C-alpha positions as CSV (number, residue, x, y, z in Angstrom):
1,M,1.0,53.8,-34.0
2,D,0.9,52.0,-30.7
3,K,-1.0,49.1,-32.3
4,A,1.6,48.9,-35.1
5,N,4.4,48.8,-32.5
6,S,2.6,46.2,-30.5
7,S,2.1,44.0,-33.6
8,I,5.8,44.3,-34.5
9,G,6.8,43.5,-31.0
10,K,4.7,40.4,-31.0
11,W,6.1,39.2,-34.4
12,L,9.6,39.7,-33.1
13,Q,8.8,37.7,-30.0
14,Y,7.4,34.9,-32.2
15,V,10.5,34.9,-34.4
16,L,12.7,34.8,-31.4
17,L,10.8,32.0,-29.8
18,Y,10.7,29.9,-33.1
19,G,14.4,30.6,-33.6
20,V,15.3,29.4,-30.1
21,S,13.0,26.3,-30.5
22,L,14.8,25.4,-33.7
23,V,18.2,25.7,-32.0
24,I,17.1,23.5,-29.2
25,L,15.4,20.9,-31.4
26,F,18.1,20.6,-34.0
27,P,20.4,18.2,-32.0
28,F,17.5,15.8,-31.5
29,V,16.5,16.0,-35.2
30,W,20.2,15.4,-36.2
31,L,20.3,12.5,-33.7
32,L,17.2,10.8,-35.2
33,L,18.3,11.3,-38.8
34,S,21.8,10.1,-38.1
35,S,20.6,6.9,-36.5
36,F,19.3,5.9,-39.9
37,K,22.7,6.4,-41.7
38,D,25.4,3.8,-42.2
39,D,28.9,4.3,-40.8
40,I,30.4,5.7,-44.0
41,E,27.7,8.3,-44.5
42,I,27.7,9.5,-40.9
43,M,31.5,9.9,-40.9
44,S,31.4,11.9,-44.1
45,G,29.0,14.4,-42.6
46,N,27.9,15.8,-45.9
47,H,24.2,15.4,-45.6
48,L,21.7,16.0,-42.9
49,I,19.0,13.7,-44.4
50,P,20.2,10.1,-45.1
51,K,20.6,9.2,-48.7
52,N,20.3,5.5,-48.0
53,W,17.9,4.9,-45.1
54,T,18.7,1.8,-43.0
55,F,17.1,0.2,-40.0
56,Q,20.1,-2.1,-39.4
57,N,21.4,0.2,-36.5
58,Y,18.2,-0.5,-34.5
59,V,18.4,-4.2,-35.3
60,T,22.0,-4.3,-34.1
61,I,21.3,-2.4,-30.9
62,M,18.4,-4.8,-30.1
63,T,20.1,-8.1,-31.1
64,D,23.8,-7.7,-30.3
65,I,23.1,-6.9,-26.6
66,P,20.1,-7.7,-24.4
67,M,18.7,-4.1,-24.8
68,L,15.2,-5.0,-23.6
69,S,16.7,-6.4,-20.4
70,F,18.7,-3.3,-19.9
71,F,15.6,-1.2,-20.4
72,K,13.8,-3.3,-17.8
73,N,16.7,-2.9,-15.3
74,S,16.8,0.9,-15.9
75,M,13.1,1.3,-15.5
76,F,13.0,-0.8,-12.3
77,I,15.9,1.2,-10.7
78,S,14.6,4.6,-11.8
79,V,11.0,4.1,-10.7
80,L,11.9,2.6,-7.3
81,A,14.7,5.1,-6.6
82,T,12.5,8.0,-7.6
83,A,9.5,6.9,-5.7
84,G,11.4,6.2,-2.4
85,G,13.4,9.4,-2.7
86,I,10.3,11.6,-3.4
87,L,8.5,10.1,-0.4
88,A,11.4,10.6,2.0
89,S,12.0,14.1,0.8
90,A,8.3,15.0,1.1
91,M,8.1,13.7,4.7
92,S,11.3,15.5,5.7
93,A,10.0,18.7,4.0
94,F,6.7,18.4,5.9
95,V,8.6,18.1,9.2
96,F,10.7,21.1,8.6
97,A,7.8,23.2,7.3
98,K,5.0,22.5,9.8
99,L,6.3,20.7,12.9
100,M,7.8,22.7,15.7
101,F,10.7,21.1,17.6
102,K,14.0,22.2,19.2
103,G,16.9,22.5,16.8
104,R,14.7,22.5,13.7
105,N,16.4,25.5,12.1
106,T,19.9,24.0,12.9
107,L,19.0,20.7,11.2
108,F,17.6,22.5,8.2
109,T,20.8,24.6,7.9
110,M,22.7,21.3,7.9
111,V,20.4,20.1,5.0
112,L,21.3,23.3,3.0
113,V,25.0,22.6,3.7
114,V,24.7,19.1,2.3
115,M,23.5,20.7,-1.0
116,M,26.9,22.3,-1.3
117,I,28.9,19.0,-1.0
118,P,29.8,17.6,-4.4
119,G,28.7,14.0,-5.1
120,V,32.3,12.8,-5.6
121,V,33.1,13.6,-2.0
122,T,30.6,11.0,-0.7
123,M,31.4,8.5,-3.5
124,I,34.1,6.5,-1.6
125,P,32.2,6.4,1.8
126,L,29.0,5.3,0.0
127,F,31.0,2.6,-1.8
128,I,32.4,1.3,1.5
129,I,28.9,1.2,3.1
130,I,27.4,-0.6,0.1
131,K,30.2,-3.1,0.1
132,S,30.0,-3.7,3.9
133,V,26.3,-4.5,3.8
134,G,26.7,-6.9,0.9
135,L,24.9,-5.0,-1.8
136,M,27.6,-5.1,-4.4
137,D,26.4,-6.4,-7.8
138,S,22.8,-5.8,-6.8
139,V,20.4,-3.3,-8.3
140,W,19.4,-2.4,-4.7
141,A,22.8,-0.7,-4.4
142,L,21.4,1.9,-6.8
143,I,18.0,2.1,-5.2
144,L,18.3,2.1,-1.4
145,P,20.7,5.0,-1.0
146,N,18.1,7.2,-2.7
147,W,15.4,6.3,-0.2
148,T,16.9,8.7,2.3
149,G,15.8,11.6,0.1
150,S,17.9,14.5,-1.2
151,A,18.8,17.8,0.2
152,F,17.5,19.6,-2.9
153,G,14.2,17.7,-2.7
154,V,13.7,18.6,0.9
155,F,14.4,22.3,0.3
156,F,12.3,22.4,-2.9
157,L,9.2,20.8,-1.3
158,R,9.6,22.7,2.0
159,Q,9.2,26.0,0.1
160,H,6.0,24.8,-1.4
161,M,4.6,23.5,1.9
162,L,5.4,26.8,3.6
163,S,3.0,28.5,1.2
164,I,0.1,26.4,2.4
165,P,-1.8,28.2,5.2
166,H,-0.9,26.9,8.6
167,E,-4.5,27.1,9.6
168,L,-5.2,23.9,7.6
169,Y,-2.7,22.0,9.8
170,E,-4.2,23.4,13.0
171,S,-7.7,22.6,11.9
172,A,-6.8,19.0,11.0
173,K,-5.1,18.7,14.4
174,L,-8.3,19.9,16.2
175,E,-10.3,17.3,14.2
176,G,-8.0,14.6,15.7
177,C,-5.8,13.9,12.7
178,S,-2.3,12.7,13.3
179,P,0.6,14.5,11.6
180,L,1.0,11.5,9.3
181,R,-2.7,11.7,8.3
182,V,-2.4,15.5,7.7
183,F,0.7,14.9,5.6
184,A,-0.9,12.2,3.4
185,S,-4.4,13.6,3.1
186,I,-3.9,17.3,2.9
187,Y,-0.3,18.3,2.1
188,L,0.7,15.7,-0.5
189,P,-2.3,16.5,-2.8
190,L,-1.7,20.3,-2.5
191,V,2.0,20.0,-3.6
192,K,1.3,17.6,-6.4
193,P,2.8,19.9,-9.1
194,A,6.0,20.2,-7.0
195,L,6.1,16.4,-6.6
196,A,5.7,15.9,-10.3
197,T,8.5,18.3,-11.1
198,L,10.8,16.7,-8.6
199,A,9.8,13.2,-9.8
200,V,10.6,14.0,-13.4
201,L,14.0,15.5,-12.5
202,N,14.9,12.5,-10.3
203,F,13.8,10.0,-12.9
204,I,15.8,11.6,-15.6
205,A,18.9,11.6,-13.3
206,H,18.5,8.0,-12.4
207,W,17.8,6.9,-16.0
208,N,20.8,8.7,-17.3
209,D,23.2,7.5,-14.6
210,L,26.2,5.8,-16.0
211,L,28.8,6.0,-13.1
212,G,26.6,4.2,-10.6
213,P,26.0,1.0,-12.6
214,L,29.7,0.9,-13.5
215,I,30.7,1.1,-9.9
216,Y,28.2,-1.3,-8.2
217,L,27.2,-3.7,-10.9
218,N,29.3,-6.5,-12.4
219,S,26.9,-8.9,-14.0
220,P,25.9,-8.1,-17.6
221,E,22.3,-9.1,-17.0
222,K,21.9,-6.5,-14.3
223,M,23.3,-3.6,-16.4
224,T,21.3,-0.5,-17.5
225,V,20.7,1.2,-20.8
226,T,23.5,3.7,-20.4
227,V,26.0,0.9,-19.9
228,G,24.6,-1.1,-22.8
229,I,25.1,1.8,-25.2
230,S,28.7,2.2,-24.0
231,Y,29.4,-1.4,-25.2
232,F,29.5,-0.1,-28.8
233,R,32.2,2.4,-27.9
234,G,35.6,0.8,-28.4
235,Q,39.1,2.0,-27.6
236,Y,40.0,2.3,-31.3
237,V,36.7,2.0,-33.2
238,T,33.3,3.2,-32.3
239,N,30.1,2.2,-34.1
240,Y,28.6,5.7,-34.1
241,P,25.3,4.9,-36.0
242,V,24.5,2.1,-33.5
243,V,25.4,4.3,-30.6
244,L,23.1,7.1,-31.9
245,A,20.3,4.6,-32.4
246,G,20.7,3.4,-28.8
247,V,20.8,7.0,-27.5
248,F,17.6,7.8,-29.3
249,L,15.9,4.8,-27.9
250,S,17.1,5.7,-24.4
251,L,15.5,9.2,-24.8
252,L,12.0,7.8,-25.5
253,P,11.0,6.9,-21.8
254,T,12.0,10.4,-20.5
255,F,10.3,12.0,-23.5
256,I,7.1,10.1,-22.8
257,L,7.3,10.9,-19.1
258,F,7.6,14.6,-19.9
259,L,4.6,14.5,-22.2
260,F,2.4,12.9,-19.5
261,A,3.7,15.2,-16.7
262,Q,4.0,18.4,-18.7
263,K,0.9,20.0,-17.1
264,H,2.1,19.4,-13.6
265,L,5.7,20.1,-14.5
266,T,4.9,23.5,-16.0
267,R,2.7,24.4,-13.1
268,G,5.4,23.3,-10.6
269,M,8.1,25.4,-12.3
270,L,5.7,28.4,-12.5
271,I,4.9,28.3,-8.8
272,S,8.6,27.9,-8.0
273,G,9.4,30.9,-10.0
274,L,6.7,33.0,-8.3
275,K,8.2,32.0,-4.9
């Protein structure tokens, strides 16, 4: 009887998991299929699968605007902003986790307070700073501010570094290693899953950013993918099939990144949950 109940429970779990997976995947399937429809068919909304498949939407998105240039700009900004932000957050997390100095707890409390401040509050001061240093209409306006790290990144990585035995740090100090050497050679490799998790989250945030490029960039050749897709959204008429094709193309880099980082991402999330 217990075995029968156990089998039924497992089947119910499988059915529930498959059902949730279908609900999550359906919008992406609809997006992909709709990107191959024409404007009339997509507005009618009568069929999920296109009756008349067309690749013209992808041709339009690649020829009417410099989409490849937008992809290059987005990749350049996302990679550099993510790399610099992760490094700064990791170094700050190491300082708060392992180095003893006066006022450490007070400073870390201030970091936690920063996490509670909405981004819109700092938008105008940041704009004034960017404009005063002459970075307007430059991709560096979207990169350099992220090189100071993030409050969430510092908190997230600090929790992982606290789980590493402090004896490793003391042993390395006895061997004559500097704090920077200990950080680079011991702690960074040990928190690799957490770094991968934070890198994926940051990359997706920078890749999908629309407000930043609209505020700081003016030249069309410096725009990003998100801004390029918005070119097909008019005040009165929107070319929905082309927009959907652009959205699907913009999802590919983040999807590929997730596939390559899935192992570390899952491990990082699991360790975070255990903490």
